[in-house]
C-alpha positions, 0 to 999 in steps of 0.5 A: 500499499505504501508503494502505491501511495508513493507512486501516486504522489510522485505522479502527482508530483510530476504533473504539478511540475508540468502543469503549465501549457505549451503553445506554438506561436506563428508570427509572420514577419513583414521585415523578413517575409517569412513566418517564424515559429516561437514557443509560448509557455503559460503558466497553469493559472493563466486566464485571458480575462484575469490579472495580466502577466509579466513575460520572460523572453529566452534566446536559444544559442547557435545551432539552436531554434525555438524548441531549444529551451525546453530540451536544454532546461525543461524546468522552465516549464515549472518556472512558469507555473512557480513565478506565474509568468509567461515564458516566450522562446523565439526561433532566432535562426541557427546563427542570426545573432539577433542582429538586424544583418547589414548585408542579409535582408533576410536576417532582421532578427533585431526588428523581428523581436523588438517590434513584430514578435512582442507586438504579437504577443502582447496582442495574443496573450493577457500580458502586462504590456511594459517594460517593468514587466518585461525580461530577456535572457539567453545562453551563448549566442542568446546571451549576446542577444539578450544583452545586445537588444536589452541595451539598444532597447531599454524602453522595451525590457526593464530587466535582462540577463545573459548565460554564458554569453558571447559578449565580445564577438571580435575574437571570433571572426570565423566562428558561427557564421557571424561574418555572414551577418555582419560582413568579413571582420578585416573588411568591416571592422567598424560594424563589428566593433559597433555591434558587440555588446562590450562596446555598447556600455555607453548606451546605459546610464545605470538607471533604465535597466537592471541586468544580470550576467554570469558565465562558468570558469572553464568557458570559452566565453569567460574572459569576455564576460569577466572583461565586460564586468570589469569595464562596468565597474570602472564606468560605475554601471550597477549590474549583478555579475556571477562566475562559478565552476562550469563550462559551456554546457546544458548543465550549467544553463539548466542550473543558471536559469534557476537564479535568473528567474528569481532575479526576474521575479524580485524585479517584477514584484518591486 
């Protein structure tokens, strides 16, 4: 009898932890003239006619798609319930880097996310459609994308985070097809310099955006994240920075998102 009760409890616990629902939202991008898939995770308590919800946007890394977050950190479904928020995971193409590419008109992912996707999410779901209730984060390429978009669009996001983010793309001129988005580094140095997160701190005044970034000390992006932290300290720009053991791995990201969701929760309730 005890075994049956234990099994029933485990089943109930599993159902509770996965009570959120997962939608696939198709959005037509006018800027790129194509339809794009996005995962939308709704908390179990979601009610279109009740109080509106804060929204967390999670960006995937290079090689990923809109389903990557569910595969790498399936607990995000539980976090939607735990914090009673909507989570949106866009498809940012495998190597868009979330830029508006100056050389490829079919790669306008800054415009897509900041204008087309957010407008559609706020129209289709019961959201609190303001920066005080909108967060963005991502891992690797998505970590770069989250800070890149948040730094440039502080009117859209009030809080941002990055994990294992490629916050300085310049040391990697031949990697992850960045040159296909910005042009060859040797011939387009100014474009690269202007579109790497570590060179965008001048956009911050320390008041309009709260942000956190973290990186494992064994990660190949660790040096870039440390340099970004040091630069922000030198310029007296408030931020939270965390480094912990770990590399560029799913285990690191699934652990990191737990702390970032708590960081977002504290921002939303202030």
